[in-house]
N, C-alpha and C positions, 0 to 999 in steps of 0.2 A: 465474086460474092462479096459486098460490102459487110465489113466487120469492125468491132471496136477491141482494142486491145485493154485488157486488164494489166493492171502491173502488182502484183502481191509482193510478199517480205522478200529482201533479197535480189528485187524485179525477176521474181519468176514470173512468166507471161501465159496469159488466157487467153482465149478469143471466144467470142460472142456475136453473133449475127446483128447487124444493125438494127433488126426490128425488134429485137429484145428489149432496146433500150426503152420503148413503150411499157416494157412491166414494171422498172426502175424508174421513182420520181428522181432520184439522184444521179444515176448515171446518165438520164437521158438530158437534165438540166447542164450537167459536163460535158455533154457533146453539144450542147447548145452553145456553150460558150466558148468552144472551140472554133476560129474563125476557118480554119481550112476544111471544115467539112462540106462545105460550100463548092471547095473546089478539084471536087473531084465530079467529073461529068460521063458523060456514055461512054468515052475513051477507057474506061477502067470496069465498065459492066462485065467486059470478057475476061479479064483476071480472074484468077482461082480464087484467090484471097486478097481483098483491097483495103487493110486498113485505114481507116478515115478519119479515128480519132482515139488517144490515149487515155487512161484514168489510171494516176498511180494510187496507189492504195500502201506502196511500199512505208513502213515505218510506221502503219497505223496500229496499234496494240489489240484494238477490236475486231480484228479481221486476220485470222491465221489462212496460210496456202492452202490447207485442208477444206477447208470451209468456202475457201475462194474457188477452188476446182469442184465444189459441189454446187457452188451458185453458177457457176459456167457450163456447168452439165444440164441441171436445170432450167436454166434460159436459153438454152441450143434445143432443148427438146421442148419446151412449152411452145416455141414458135411453129412448130408441126405441129403439134397435138396437143391443145389448150388445155390444163387442169380443170376439170371438172370442180364447181366450188363447193367450199367443204363448210354447211348449215349443220348445227344441233335441230332439234334433240338428235342423240345417236341412239341407238340399239343394239349395240354393240360395244368389246373395249377391244377389239383387232383392228388393228389397221386395216387389211386386208378386206374388211366387212365395209367400212366405212370408206375408202378410197378403193372406187372399183377399177378403177384403171390401173392394171398390172405396174405398169413403168414406173407410177408414182409411189406406189405403195413398197416397190424393191427400194426403188432409189432411196425412201429416207428409212429405211431398216436393214437392207443388206449391206454390212460392214460399218454401219453407224453406232458407234458405244456411243454412251452419255455424255462425254467429254466434246466429242464432234458434233453432237446433237446441239448442245449448248454454243457453241463454235458457230453452227451453221445460223440458228435465232438470233446471235451477236449479228453476223455478216447480213442474212436476210433485214433486219430491224435498222441496222447502219443505211442500207443502202436501199431501204425503202421497197423492198420486193414483198409484199401482200400476201400472194398467193403462196410463196416459199417458208414466210413466216406462218402462215396457219397450217401449214402440211408439219413443220417441224414441231407448233406448239402443240398440234393435233398429238403428236407421237412424244412429247414430253408429259402431257395430260394421262397419255394410257399407261406411261410408265410408273406415273404415281399415284394411279390408281389401284386402291386398297392397300397403301402404305399408313402407315401413323407418322403425325405431325415431328415427331423424335425421329423416324425412318426418313424424313423428307428435308429438312433439314441438313443433313452433310451432302445433299445430292446439291445442294446451291451453296454449300460455304456459309449455314448462317447459324447464330449463334443463338443458345438458347435464351438470350436476356435480351430482348426486344424492348427496356426503358430506355435502352442506354439511345438517345437523340443521335446520338453518331452512327452507331450500328444501324438503327432503325433506318437511317436516309441513305447508309449506304446501299443497304439491303434494296429499297427501295429504287432507289437509282440503277442498279442493277439489272433489276426485277422489272424494270417500267413495260416491255412488251407484254410481261405475263398480266400487270395487272391493268393494262387498256383492252386485252384479249378477254378479260373476266368484267370490264364495264360495258363492251358490246354484247357481249354473252347474256348478261342482264337486262340491258335495254332489247334483245329481239325477244327475250323471256317473258318481260312486261308487254312489249308489242303483241305477243300471241296470245297472252292471257286477256288482254282488252278486247282484240278479235272475238276472244270465244265467250266472252260477256264476264269475265272474272280477271282480276290480275293476280298474279305470283310473284314473290320478290324473294332473292334471296338474300341474306345479310353478308 
């Protein structure tokens, strides 16, 4: 089986199937840049594990080994059982009701605390793995459900004063994934409203 080697901090190694590169634009681009991927012929097809390319993320402060391990698990499973797309509107605030595939629901909840969830989001965003990013963003949104702004701010390290342009820029940069997810969500709501003969906008 042809695989891609991902190297995390301290060169911790994680393997993913070659087919999984199609899910990540970043990994796919890196693999295509490595000329030796074309050097593997049918002679290697019977190998138990044939590493055809390596992507080193050692020293990348955005991606922790814990998150990279989850990325590896997600991609390895995704090529065998593709996740059903997550699309609003949602009629429940429980992941198991929204994500009907048990493996994915357990993957993003079992043993995943708030810190790891944010790390998974950062890794998925950096590697451009949209299905994983949407799954993790859903988990975060459910975690935030029912909380007041004062309760949410500490979860993301946000100060009370966003009148400070430096602080505002930092928060927007660190949570760009959330801003983009909200923009796409609003666009879908507008499109659905137009199809139904009316437009619903959120501020």
